[in-house]
C-alpha positions, 0 to 999 in steps of 0.5 A: 344736206347740200349747200346752196349754190350762189347764182351770180346772175340772181344776185342782182349785182355786177361781178366786176363791181365787187373786184378791186380796181387797179389804180393807175400809176402816177405819171413821172416827169423824169425818165427812170435811169437804168441801173447799168448803162446799156453801153457799159461792159458791166452788163455782161458776166465774165465767162470764166468767173461764171463757170467758177460760180457754177462750180461753187454750187457743186461744192454747195451740194457737198455741204448739203447735210440732206444728202447721204454722206458718200453722195456729199463726198462724190460732189466734193470730188466732182468739184475738184475734178471740174476745177482741174479741167478748168485750169487745163482748158480755160486758164491755160488759154488765158495764160497763152494769151498773156504769153502772146501779148494779147490785150483784147478785152473780153465782153465784160471789159477785162484783159486776159491778165485781169481775168487771171487775177480774178480767177486766182482770187475766186479759185483760191477761195473755192479751194480753201472751202473744198479743203474745209469741207473735206476735213469735215467729211473726213471727220464724219466718215470716221464716225461711221467707221471709214477712216483715212489715216495720217502716218502718225496713226499707223500701228507697227503692224500697218507699217510692216505691211506697207513696207512690204507693199512699198518694196514690191509695188512702188519702189521698183517703178519710182525714178527721180528726175534731176533738175539742172541748167543743162537739161530742159525741164521734165514734162509733167502730164496733166492730172499727173502726181509729181513730187518736188524733192531736194536731194543731198549728194552724199560725197559733198553734200551738194543740194540737187533739185529733182522731181519724182513722178508717181506712176498713174497706175498706182492707186492714190489710196490703199486700204489697210488690212485688219478690222474696220475700213481704213485707208492711207494716201499713197503719198504717205507710204514712204513715211510709213515705210522704213528707210531700210528700203534704200539699203536693201536694194543695191542699185540705189546705194549710190544714189543721193539721199532725198528729202522733200522740199515741200515739208510736211504737207508733201510727205513725198512717196519714196523720199524717205526710202530712196 
C-alpha cells in the first residue's frame, strides 16, 4: 500500500514557521583582536621548514601500515632522496648566503643563519625517524623472507663468494685519495659515496687521512647466492673479504695500511683489504 504524501499547501501552516530561526549574535562593544598581528612576519610560513614538513608527510606514508610493505619501503626511499635534493639546492643556497655575509630577512623574519639552524634541527629529527622506520621495515622484510644482512651474519661460504667478487669487481677500481696541506681538498660529487679513512704508514706509523671514493657504477647492495632472498651492503664487502686481498696484489704491497676513522658505522669498503 502506497504511503500518503504530505501536501504542504494543505497543511494550513506556513513552512517557515516550522524551522528554527537563527538568533542574532550579541553586539560586542570591544573589537576582536587578531591572533597574529597583520604586520608581523609570523603570519608567513618559512619556505624551507614548510618543505621539510612536506617531506615529513612522505615519511608518514612509509609508516602507514595499510600500505604494502614494499610500497612503504619505496616511500621511505623517496623521503631520503628528497632530503638529498633539499640539501643540494635549498641548504646550499642558504649556506652560500651566509658565506657571502647576506643578512637579509626572509618573509617570516629569519636570517639565513637562523634558517639553517632551524633546518638542521628539523632535518635531524626527520633523519632519526627515517632510521627508526628503516629498522622497523627491515625487521618486517626479514619476516617475509627478504633479509639485509650485517657482516656478522655472513657464513663462511658467503665470505668466500664476496672475497672473489671483491677482488674481481671492486678492488681494481678503488683509489684512496690522500689528504695533506700541500694539496687542495678532493672534489666530492653530489650523491657520491665516499669513505673517510685514517691511514697508518708502515715504515714509521705516521697517521695519514684519506678519502676512498666508491665508484657510482657499483651497486649499493649485492644479492648473495644460495637459498632465500639475501642482500648485503657494498660498504660491508671489505669486512666480509679476507685481508689477503692486499697481500695477493703486488701493486698494493707498498701502500699504507688503512683503518676506517668512522669506526663501526662506516665499515669502509676496501679499508680492510687495502
